[in-house]
C-alpha positions, 0 to 999 in steps of 0.5 A: 514519916511512916504512913499509917493509913493509906488511900491510893489513886491511879493517874489516868494520864502520865504524871509529867511534872518534875520536882521543880515544876511541883515546887513552883506550883505548890509555892504559889499556894503556901499555907498561911495561918487563919486571920481572926475572923477566918474559919479555915486555911489550907495550903502547902508546907515543907515536906519534911516539916521543920527539918526541911526547906522545900515543899517537895522532897524527892527520893527514888522517884517518889515525890513527898508533899505535905498539906496543912489545914487550920480549922477554927473550932466553934462548939455547935451547942454554944452557937445553938444557945446564942442563936436561940437567945437572939431569936427569943429576944426578937420574938419578944420585942417585936411579937412575931416569929423570926424569918428564915433570913433573919435566923441565918443572919443571926447565925452568921453574926454569932460565928463572926463574933466568936471566931476571934476567940475560937481555938484552932485545930491544925492537921498535916496530911502527907502524900507521895507521887510515884510516876513510875508506878502511876499512883498517888498515896495519901496518908489519911484514914479519911476518904474525905481528907484524901479528896481534899488533898487531891482537890488542893493539888488539882487547884495548884496544878490546874489539872489532876487526872486521877481515879479510884482503883476499881477492880472488876471483882469487888474487894468485899467479894474478893476478901470473902473468897480468900476466906472461903476458898483459901486462895490468897497469894503466897506473899500474903497471910491472913491476920487475926481480925475481920469484920463481916456483914450480913446481906441487906441494910439491916444485916448483922455485923460481926467483928472478930479480933484475935481470931483464927480466920480459917476457924469453924466459927468464921466458916459458920458466918460465911455459910450464913451468907455474911461477906467480909468488909475488913480483913487483917493481912500480913504481907511479905514478912514486912508489914501488917494492915487492915484492908477495907472494902473501898481498898483503903488500907488502915493501921499499917504497921511495918515490922522490925525487920524493915525498920532495922534496915536504917539502923546504921544511919546516924540518929543525930542526922535527922534529915538523912534519917527522914530521907532514908525512912521515906525512901524505904517506906515508899519502896515497900508501899509501892511493892505492897500495892503492886502485889495487892492489885495483882490479887485482883488481876489489876495494875495501876497502869491499866487506868492510863487512857489511850 
């Protein structure tokens, strides 16, 4: 239940769907496994997995959702070898080169032949919507998977007016300022990891780990006109993470002091534990995003259109 990687987006119009509305719409596009000749399926499952019975689980105004994707795995080298064999056979039998259309048809036929024997990869992507904070937070390290989640939600709701948060000052500039000017807010502390890039497409790339970021070594890189694209942060004695230059938040780790807040809940009551963990986690993430964007002088409500 504890999110590990975050992409978050702001709504450009107030999110007004109720929990019941969401359940109704998601229920019209539930996940079903792939058929023998289908490449992939994408749909909604119970928000709490096998421990839940609803596609939406709401706590303290946070609506938890889960999308499941099944993809058939077809090794590209196998397809390539089979395709080359078919092309070679045609060229030998007919003494001519295969046309582009024939090659495409051969490939389609090969895929159709292999699909019933292909292995499947199933992945679940969780996210939650908080209308009060005007955000949707997706638990993934891949922006493309975050976009896929939004596209599926948009499909079932008919519309999903969201946008990436784009502060006036770019994140790489701001993170570089935090190291050069030591002006990071009181709720944040620098971690021991960073990635710096030199200017230009061929600029140097420096990755440091277990390194004091206010050291002379880091200062030398900054003086050489390198800028920060990833930065380890700790926040409010509650969590650590890596902030990226697209405002993605990677490798989120909540400290023991947070986990201990739910220690009194009966571990055998799995639903109660999941419910409490989600409420606690979402509350902390909402506060973190608020504080992070305050460093950029931005609020998610700024993105609401008049």
